[in-house]
GUGUKOL-776078 format. One record per residue: residue in three letters; x, y, z of N, C-alpha, C, CB in turn. Coordinates in steps of 0.05 Angstrom, whole numbers, plus 5000, padded with zeros to 4 digits. Glycine has a CB too. Layout:
AlaXYZXYZXYZXYZ;...
END
This chain:
Unk271707462287273107712288275607702269274007782317;Unk276007922254278507932238280608072254277908082211;Unk282907942256285208042273287708052255285607862298;Unk289108272257291708292244293908272266292008552228;Unk295708082263297908052282300508132269298007752292;Unk301808332281304308432270306608292286304508742272;Unk308008112273310207972286309607672287310708082313;Unk311407512275311007222275313107082292311107112246;Unk314107222312316007102330314506922351317607312345;Unk315706882373314606702393312006812405316506642416;Unk311907072410309407192421307207172400309907492429;Unk307807252375305807242354304906962349306907362329;Unk306706772349305906492344304106392366308406322342;Unk304806452391303106362413300306482411304406452440;Unk300106732403297506862400295906732377297907162393;Unk297306672355295906542333294906262341297906512309;Unk296606112355295705842364293305852382298005702378;Unk293106062398290806082417288306182403291506272439;Unk288506332381286206462370285306362342286706752368;Unk287006222328286506162300284006002295288906032288;Unk283205832314280805662309278205822309280805442329;Unk278206052322275706202325275706472311275106242354;Unk277906552299278006812287279406802260279507012306;Unk278907002243280307032218282807202223278507172196;Unk285207082220287707212228289507252204289107042249;Unk290607482202292707542182295207622198291907772163;Unk297507502191300007552205301907692186301307282215;Unk303207912196305008072181307808042193304208372180;Unk309807992176312507972186314408022162313107692199;Unk316808122168318808162147320007902138321008342158;Unk320007692155321307432149319307252135322307302175;Unk319607222108317807052093317906762101318407082063;Unk320306662108320606382116319006322142323506302120;Unk319206522160317806492186314706482181318506722205;Unk313806652163311006652156310106392142310306882138;Unk311806292125311206042111310905812131313405972091;Unk312705792151312505582171309905612187314905592190;Unk309205862193306805912209304205832194306606202218;Unk304105912168301805852152301505552146301906012126;Unk303805412147303705122142302404982166306605012138;Unk302805082190301704962214298905052220303505022238;Unk298205292212295605402220294205532196296005612242;Unk291505542198289905662176289805962180287105542176;Unk291906102172292106392174293106502148294006472197;Unk292306762143293406912120296107032129291407122110;Unk297807082110300407202116301007422096302606992117;Unk302407622105303407842088306307892095301608102091;Unk308107872076310907922081311508222076312707742063;Unk312508362096313108642092313308782119311108772075;Unk313809042117314109212140311409312150315909462134;Unk310509202173307909272183307609552193307209082205;Unk309709702194309609982203309310162179312110052218;Unk308110062157307510222134304610202127309310142109;Unk303410412116300610412108300010202087299910692097;Unk301710172068301209982046301009702056303410002025;Unk302809612073302709332082300409292101305409272097;Unk299709492117297409462135294809432119297209702154;Unk294609592098292209572081292109302066292109802061;Unk294409212058294608952044293708732063297508902034;Unk294308762089293508572109290508592117295208602134;Unk289208792106286308822111285608962137285108552112;Unk287409152146286909282171284409452171289309462178;Unk283609542147281109702145278609542150280909832117;Unk278809282150276609102156276908952182276208892133;Unk279109012197279708862221278408992246282708842225;Unk277908822266276908922291279108962312274808732303;Unk281408832307283608842327286208822313283208612347;Unk288208982321290908962312292708912336291809212295;Unk294308702335296208642356299008672346295708352367;Unk300408872356303208922348305108812368303709232344;Unk306308582362307908442381310608352371306408192391;Unk311808522354314608462346316508522369315408642321;Unk319008462366321008512387321908802387323308332384;Unk320908972367321809252365319609432374322609312335;Unk320009572396317909752407317009962387318909882432;Unk319010082374318310302356316610212332320910442347;Unk317209982322315609872300312709832309316809612288;Unk312409712333309809662344308209922348310009522371;Unk309610132358308210382363307410532337310010562380;Unk309310532318308710662292306310522279311110662273;Unk306310252279304110102267301510172281304709802269;Unk301510192307299010252322298010532315299510222352;Unk299910722313299110992307297811012279301511182308;Unk299010862260297910862233295110732232299810702214;Unk294810512247292210382248290010572258292310132266;Unk290710732278288810922289287911132267290011072313;Unk289611172248288911362227287311242204291511482215;Unk287710982199286410862175284410652181288610742158;Unk283810602207282010382214280610442240283610112216;Unk278410292245277010302270277910082289274010282265;Unk279909932281280809702297282009792324282909542282;Unk281509632344282909672370285809602367281609512393;Unk287609722382290409672380291609582406291909922370;Unk293209362405294609262428297609262421293708972437;Unk299209382438302109412433303709272454302909712431;Unk305609112445307608982464310009172465308408702454;Unk311009212490313409372493315309242513312609662503;Unk317809312511319809222530320809462547322109082516;Unk319609692543320509932556318510032577321110162535;Unk319110012602317210102623316410392620318410062650;Unk318110562608317510842605315110882585319910992595;Unk314910702566312610712547310010642562313010532523;Unk310210452580307910382596307010622613308510142615;Unk308910762625308210992641306911212624310711102655;Unk308011252600306911452582304111382574308711492557;Unk303611122568301011032561299011072584301010742552;Unk299911002608298111032631297411322636299410922656;Unk299211512628298711792630297211902606301311952634;Unk296511712587295011782563296611952544292411922571;Unk299211932545300912072526301311912501303612142539;Unk300711652502300911472479298111372474303011242483;Unk297011422450294211362444294011092431293011572427;Unk294210882447293510612438291510502458296110422435;Unk290110282451288010182468289110022492286110012453;Unk291309882487292409722509295409682504291009452513;Unk297009682525299809642522300709432543301409902526;Unk302409252534303409032551306409032552302408752540;Unk307509022576310409022580311308732586311309212603;Unk313008622570314108352575315508342602316008272553;Unk317008552608318508552633316708552658320408792634;Unk314608722657312808732680311108482682310908972676;Unk310208372660308708122662310407892673307608042634;Unk312907892666314807692677315207732706317507692662;Unk315507982714315908052742313607962759316508352746;Unk311108012749308807932764308607622766306208042750;Unk309307492744309207192745311207082765309907082717;Unk313607202766315607112785314707172814318307252780;Unk313607412819312807482846310607302856311907772847;Unk308707232838306507042846307606772852304507032824;Unk309606672837310806412842312306412868312606332819;Unk313706632874315206642899313306632923316906902900;Unk310906732920308906722941308006432947306506882934;Unk308306252928307605972932310005802922304905892916;Unk312005762938314605662929314605402913316305632951;Unk312605222918312604962904311204982878311304752922;Unk310005202871308305222847310005212822306705482847;Unk309005072801310205082775309205322759309504822760;Unk306705402765305605642753303305742771304605592724;Unk303006002773300806102789299806362777301706142818;Unk297106412780295906662771293806742792294506622743;Unk293407002795291407092813289107222798292607302833;Unk286707182808284307282796282707432817282607052784;Unk280607572807278707712825280207902844277107512840;Unk281908062833283408262849284908132872281508472861;Unk286007892867287707752886286207572906289207952902;Unk283507542902282007382921281907092913279207482922;Unk282707022889282706742879285406692867280406692859;Unk286506462872289106392861289006112848291306382883;Unk290106102824290305852809293205762809289205882779;Unk293705512818296405422821296805142810297205422851;Unk299005102796299804832786302004722805300804852757;Unk301704472812303704342829304504082816302704302858;Unk307004002819307903732814307803582841310803722801;Unk306303372843306103222868308703072872303603032867;Unk310003102895312502962900312102662898313603042928;Unk314102532888314002232886314302102913316102132867;Unk315402252932315502152960315802392978317901942963;Unk314902363003315302583022312802693033316802803009;Unk312602963034310603093050307703053040311203383051;Unk307402993014304702973004303602693005304603072975;Unk305002513019304202233019301302193029306102073036;Unk300502353049297802313060295602423042297602453087;Unk296302543019294302633000294002442976295102912990;Unk295902252974296002092949294801812954298802072939;Unk293701712931292701432932290001402945294701262945;Unk288701612954286101592968284001712950286201752995;Unk281801562944279701662927278601922940277401452924;Unk277902112923276902372933274402342949276502562910;Unk272602152942270202112958270902022986268401902945;Unk272901842988273701753015274901983031275801523013;Unk276402153018277502393031275302563042279402553013;Unk273202603025270902763034269402633057269002813011;Unk269102373057267802233078269202263105267501933072;Unk271902243103273502273128273302553139276402203123;Unk273002753121273003023130270303123138274203203109;Unk268303073120265703183124263602983134264703303099;Unk264402723134262502523144260502443123261202613168;Unk260702553099258802483078260002533051256102633081;Unk258802433030259702473002257702632987260302202989;Unk258502832973256702992957255702842933258003262949;Unk253602952920252402822897254202792874249902962889;Unk253702582857255402532835255502752814254602282821;Unk253102882810253003102790255003322797250203212788;Unk255103382823256903602832259803512828256503662861;Unk260403262834263103162830263903192801263402872839;Unk262003142783262703132755262903422743260602982739;Unk261203602753261103862740263204052751258403982743;Unk263304072778265004272789267204162807263404462805;Unk267703902806269903792822269103752851272303972821;Unk270803642866270203572894272003722913270503272898;Unk270903892931272604022950274003822967271004222967;Unk276503862972278103682989278203803017280903632977;Unk276803673036276503803062277703623085273603853068;Unk279503453078280803303100282403493117282503073088;Unk283103403140284603573159287203673147285103423185;Unk288403523129291003593118290703753092292703353113;Unk288203793083287703933058286704213064285703773041;Unk287704413050286904693055283904723049288504883039;Unk282504883066279804953060279705153037278405073085;Unk277305193026276905393004278705332981277405673014;Unk278905072973280505002950279304762936283404952957;Unk279804742910278904512894281104422876276404582877;Unk281204162871283004052851281504072824283903762857;Unk282404242806281004292781281704082760281704562770;Unk284103972762285003772742287303612752285703912715;Unk287403362744289703192749291003112723288802932766;Unk293503192719294903132694296902912700296303382682;Unk296502682687298102442692299402362665296502212704;Unk301902442661303102382635301802552614303102082629;Unk300802412593299402542571296402552576299902402545;Unk295502432598292602422603291702642622291802142615;Unk289302742618288202932636285702812648287403202621;Unk285602802675283402662689281602872702284502472710;Unk279002842699277103002713277002902742274202992700;Unk277403082761277602992789274902912801278903212806;Unk273802692791271302592803271902442829269902402783;Unk269802362843270202252869271801992870267602202881;Unk271801842848273301582849276201612840271901382831;Unk277001862832279701902825281501962849279902142804;Unk284001912847285901962868288302122857286901702881;Unk289402292874291902422867294102222872292402682884;Unk296002192852298102002855300802142854297901792832;Unk302902022867305502142865306402172836307601962880;Unk307602402830308502462803306402602785309202212789;Unk303902622795301902772781302503062780299102722793;Unk301403202761301303492762298403572766302403622735;Unk297803732786295103812792294704112789294303722821;Unk292304192783291604472782289604522804290304552754;Unk290204712821288604772845287405062842290204752871;Unk284905092848283605352850282805402879281205382830;Unk283505632890282805682918283405962926284205482936;Unk283106002952283806262963286806292965282506302991;Unk287906532967290806562970291906412994291606862972;Unk290506413016291406263040291505973034289606323064;Unk289505873020289405583013291805512994286805512999;Unk292305692975294505652956297205632971294705872935;Unk297605812990300005803006300205543022300206043024;Unk298005453033298005203048298604963030295305163063;Unk297504963006298204752987301204762981296604792961;Unk302205012978305105042973306804922995305805322969;Unk306004973020307504863043307404563043306404973070;Unk305104443036304904153035306804043013302004063030;Unk306604162989308104052966311104112969307104172941;Unk311804322984314604402986315904293012314904702985;Unk314504103024315603983048316104193070318103823042;Unk314204373074314404553096316004813091315604423119;Unk316704863066318205103059316705353069318705123029;Unk318205533082316905773094316906003073318405853119;Unk315906223081315606453064318306543053314306683079;Unk318406613028320806713015321107003021320706662984;Unk323307083034323707363042326407463034323307393072;Unk328007303020330707393012331307262985332907303033;Unk331407432964331707332936334207452923329207392920;Unk335707272910338007362894337207352865340507182900;Unk337607572850337007582822339607592806335207822815;Unk340007402788342307392771341607522745343307092766;Unk342907762740342307912715340608152721340907732695;Unk341708392716340308642722339508792697342108822739;Unk338808642676337708762652334908862657337808572628;Unk333408912636330709012639328908822655329409062613;Unk329108562650327408372664328208342693327508092650;Unk330808322698331808302726331108542742334808252726;Unk331308782730330709032744327709042751331509272727;Unk326008962732323108962737322308772759321508892711;Unk323608532759323008342780323908452807324508072775;Unk326208582808327308692833325308902844330008812829;Unk324309072826322509292835320009172848321709462811;Unk318808972834316308852844316808712871315208652824;Unk319008572874319608432899320108632922322008242896;Unk321608842916322109052936319509172946324009262925;Unk317609222928315009332935313509142954313409392910;Unk314108892953312808692970314308652996312508422955;Unk316408803000317808783025319808553026316008753048;Unk320608453003322508233002325308342998321808032978;Unk327208233013330008323010331008222983331708203033;Unk332408402968333308332941336308392939331808492920;Unk337708192927340508232919340708172890342408042936;Unk342108352875342408322846345408272840341508582832;Unk345808092821348508022811348608092782349307722817;Unk350408272774350608372746353608372738349308652743;Unk354208232716357008212708358108472697357407992688;Unk356408642685357408892673357509102696355408992650;Unk360009192701360509372724359009642721363409422727;Unk358909752697357510002693354509972697358110112664;Unk353409752687350609702691350009662720349709462674;Unk351709522734351309472763351209742778353609302774;Unk352909932771352810192784350210332778355210362775;Unk349310322753346810452746344510342762346210422716;Unk344410082765342209952779342310012809342209642774;Unk344810022820345110082848344010362854348010062856;Unk344510552835343410822839340410832836344711012819;Unk339310662818336510662813334910512835335910532786;Unk336110312847334810152868336410162894334409862858;Unk336210382908337710402933336910192954337510672945;Unk334510072951333609872970334709602966330709862970;Unk336109562943337309302937340409312939336509212908;Unk341509082945344509062945345308952918345508882968;Unk347209092904348009022877350908942877347409252858;Unk351508712865354308622862355108632833354608322873;Unk357508722827358708712801360308452800360408962794;Unk359008232790360307972790359007792770360107842819;Unk360307582763359207392742356907222754361407212731;Unk357107172780355106992792355706702789352407052779;Unk357806632776358606352773361406292785358506262743;Unk362306472802364806442816364306312843366406712819;Unk365106062847364505932872365506082897365805652872;Unk367806212895368806372918366906602924371706482912;Unk365906732904364006952908361506842921363407092881;Unk360406622911358006512922358306442952357106262906;Unk360606332958361106262987361506513004363606082989;Unk363106702993363806943009361307103015365807112994;Unk359507132996357107302999354707133010356407432973;Unk355206883016353106713028350606713010352406803057;Unk351006692984348706692966346906442970349706692936;Unk348106222978346605982982344705993006348405752987;Unk344906203022343106233045340506383038344506383068;Unk340306483013337906623005335606423003338306762977;Unk333106533006330806363004330306262976328306513014;Unk331006422956330506352928332306512910327506402920;Unk332606412886334206562866332806562839337006432863;Unk333006792825331806822799334106872779329707062799;Unk334006732757336206742737335106882712337306462731;Unk335807132709334607302688336707412669333107532701;Unk338807262664340807342644339707292616343407192648;Unk341107392596340007392569340207122555341407602552;Unk341906952564342306692550341306472568345306652544;Unk339606292556338606072571340805892582336705902554;Unk342905852567345105682576346405792601347105642553;Unk346806052602348006182625346106152650348606482620;Unk343506192645341606172667341605882678338906252658;Unk341705692660341605412669344105342685341405222645;Unk346405422675348905352690349005492717351405432673;Unk348305752717348405902742346405792762347806202737;Unk344105702753342105592771343005322783339405552756;Unk344205162767345204902777347504942797346104722754;Unk349205142791351405202809350305312835353405402796;Unk348305482834347105592858345905372875345005802851;Unk344605182862343504952877345604802892341904762859;Unk347904762879350204632892351004782917352504602873;Unk350805042916351705212939349405262959352705472929;Unk347105132955345105142977342505272971346305272999;Unk342205402947339605522941337505302938339805692914;Unk335305332953333305122953331105162932332005112979;Unk330605412923328405462904329505642882326005592919;Unk329205542857330405682834328305742813332705522823;Unk328405982802326606052780328306142756324606282788;Unk328006012734329606082710327906232690330805832698;Unk328906452680327606602658328606482632328106912659;Unk326806372615327706242591326706402566326605952590;Unk328206372545327506522521326806342497329806702513;Unk327106082500326305892479324505682492328805762466;Unk322405612478320505412489321805152498318305352469;Unk323705062482325004802488326504812514326904722466;Unk327305052522328805082547327205012572330005362549;Unk324505042570322804992593323204702602319905042587;Unk323004512583323304232590326104172599322704052565;Unk328104302587330904262595331304352624332904412576;Unk330304582630330504692658329204502678329304972660;Unk326804412672325304242690326803982694322504192680;Unk327803862673329303612675331903642690329803492647;Unk333003882689335503942703335103992733337004172691;Unk332504012741331904062769331404342777334203962785;Unk331204522757330504802763327504802770331104992738;Unk326704932792324004892802321905012784323805022829;Unk322305252773320305382756321705522733318605592773;Unk320505492709321505632686319405822676322305432663;Unk320106082672318206282664319106392637318006512685;Unk317306382617317906482591316506752587316906282569;Unk318106972585316907242582315007262558319007452580;Unk315707132537314007162513311307022517315407032488;Unk311306802532308806662537307006822555309306382549;Unk308106932577306407082595305307342582307907152621;Unk306907452563306007692549303707612530308307812533;Unk304007392516301907302497299307242513302807052482;Unk299607132536297307062553295707312559298106922579;Unk297007532566295707782573294307902548297707982585;Unk295507862525294307972501291907822491296507982479;Unk292007552493290007382481287207442491290707092487;Unk287007522516284307562528282707772513284507632557;Unk284007952498282608162484281108062460284508382475;Unk281707822451280307702428278107512437282307552410;Unk277807482463275607312473273107482476276307192500;Unk271007352485268407492491269007732508266407302504;Unk267807972503268308202519267808172549266708432509;Unk266207962556265607922584267907792599263107742587;Unk269907692584272307572597274007792609273807392577;Unk274207802635275808012648278707932652274608072675;Unk279207672653281907572657282207292645282807582686;Unk284607222638285006962626287806862633284706972595;Unk288106602637290706482641290906232624291306422671;Unk293206182613293605942597295505752612294706002569;Unk294805492612296405292626297305072607294805182649;Unk299504942614300504712600300704762570298604482605;Unk302104972562302505032534299905082519303904792521;Unk298105222533295505302521293605062517295905432495;Unk294104842531292204622531289704692547293404362542;Unk290004852567287804922585287705232589288004782612;Unk285405332596285105612602283405652627283905772578;Unk284005862641282405952663281106212654284105992690;Unk278506232656277006472648275606592672275006402626;Unk275706852673274107012692272007152674275807222709;Unk269507032673267507122655264907192669267006912633;Unk263707412661261107502673258807342661260707802669;Unk257007252678254707092670252507262659253706912693;Unk251407192636249207342624246607282639248807262594;Unk244707472638242007432649240607202635240307682646;Unk241207162609239806962593241106692594239707052564;Unk243206652608244606392609242706182621247206412626;Unk242605952609241005722618242105592643240705522596;Unk244505682651245705552675245105702701248705542671;Unk243905942699243406092723241105972739242706382716;Unk241406002766239405912785238905612784236806062782;Unk240905462776240705162777242905062795240905042748;Unk242304892814244404782832246504652815243104582852;Unk249004682823251204572808250904272805253804642822;Unk249904142825249703842824247703752803248903732851;Unk246103932793244203862772245103942744241503992777;Unk247404072742248404152716249503922701250504372720;Unk249303922674250403702659253503702660249503722629;Unk254603462657257503442657258603562632258403142660;Unk260503742635261703882611264703852609261004172613;Unk266003752630268903732629270203992639269803672601;Unk268604202643269604452654269004462684268404692639;Unk270404642698270004662727269704952735272404532741;Unk267605012750267305272762268705272789264205352764;Unk270905402790272505392815271805602835275405422808;Unk270705822826269906042844267906222831272506202853;Unk266406362847264406562838265006822852261506462843;Unk265007042837265307302849262607442847267507472835;Unk261407502871258707622872258807872890256607422882;Unk258208102878258308352894261008392907256108352915;Unk263108322893265808362903266808152922266008622916;Unk265107962930265907752949266207492934263807722971;Unk268207332942268707072929267206852944271707022929;Unk266006672928264706432938266106192926261606432931;Unk266906002943267905752933265605552934270405652950;Unk264505482910261905362909261905062918260805382882;Unk259504972925259004682931256604602914258404642962;Unk255604362918253604242901251004392901253103972910;Unk250304532922247804682923248004962914246704672951;Unk250505052907250905322898249605372871253905392897;Unk248905622865247705692840249105942829244705742843;Unk249105962802250006202789247706402788251106152761;Unk248406652792246406872789247307052766246107032815;Unk245307182752246107372731248007582742243607502719;Unk250107642727252007842735254307732752250608052751;Unk254107482760256407352774258807342755255607072783;Unk261207352767263607282752264407002759265907482758;Unk264306822739265106542743268006502735263206352727;Unk269506382752272306322746272406022740274306392771;Unk273005962714272605702703275205582692270505712681;Unk275705332698277905182686276705012664279305002708;Unk277905022640276904872617279104812597274605022604;Unk278604612580280404572558280204812539279804302543;Unk282404882526282405112508280405072486285205162497;Unk280104832476278304772454275404822462278704492444;Unk274804822488272004852497271305142504271604682521;Unk273205332501272705602509270305722495275205782504;Unk270005702468267605812455265005692466267805762425;Unk265105442472262705312483262005422511263205002485;Unk264105462527263705572554262605862552266305572570;Unk263806022534262906302531260006312522264706452511;Unk259206122504256506112495254506032517256205922471;Unk255305832533253605732554253105942576254805492566;Unk255006112580254806312602253906582591257406342617;
END
């Protein structure tokens, strides 16, 4: 597929990294140096210029493209480019926006583009999903909320001790009294059914340092590992309680920063019945937000005044989200909040390097709005049967929700007889119902398979199914 990407910033770069191996990509940006750095790292064409003009779009080959992704930081440039593309090309158009009002207009069909993505809303959804599983490093929901994919860091000591150091086959023997066949262990992983392990869940991957281990029966979860779990929402919450040493449901959240992202997060959490307090240093903005969100309590304060934190009992909140515009401010405010008693912290980061800094500083979860936006956009360049996609570990892995073809050679074969591929089928959606498969399960034509795989294997998985 020929794809034109407008914008070589972080969103555009993430999209290019995810798609460049399987598609012909041309990137348009005003910054020639940025384009030069991108073309040096990846096999892509580049055009320096204003992508919101007919001449530059034609120079980029939009008349031969199947898809145009407008993902600059300027909403108006993205929209003008998309409108022009509709006039001069048959390409589908995807527009990134930071304005919720544009999303509403698009949903009302007042803006004629094929798809629109809001960075603020995608960030809000990512935060709300993480708050539902407090120990999660990252979480995504699939199949209309019936399946949840969660990343956890296994504590080096504490509540998860009874899960670590035990071969998965032994865990299965203790729980079920028998061990399933080796083929099943290799192809789709091993359900962990010990009394302390949530039902309806699988360990999809064990990440140990730079190594990724397929969770076969002879493997064990070890302290310090990062694991990816696929399961039901109830199972995900139970995993969260285990990993978080019994942390209960989050029902009181303090949000630092009432800009567009903080406001979107507050709206989503209020809709879920969670108590929200907002801290905004700009007094005029604080008044505006208080009028807009009568269900939230809004403070006009810096958020880094120890007397204020003590007086308003901020440390008694279940969790805090740091959504100010500067990563340095978010980091400092989060560390200060931890000192005052906040147990669970989520930092909104704007630079990739900040994710590692936040994690090393003890911030529980770092969410990058540009990354979650790119993730939502990337799925449109995959096989049309892919209904949803999530990227994990800096795009090293992907979760696909893909419909199985009638002609697939994998249908009606027991999972335990399937060849080892390194991918894992974590769940099947059949007639709207979710099945968490075992060794005797089979795929049927029309099933939606939710699969964990390395990003490099995605074309192979799409072809097989």
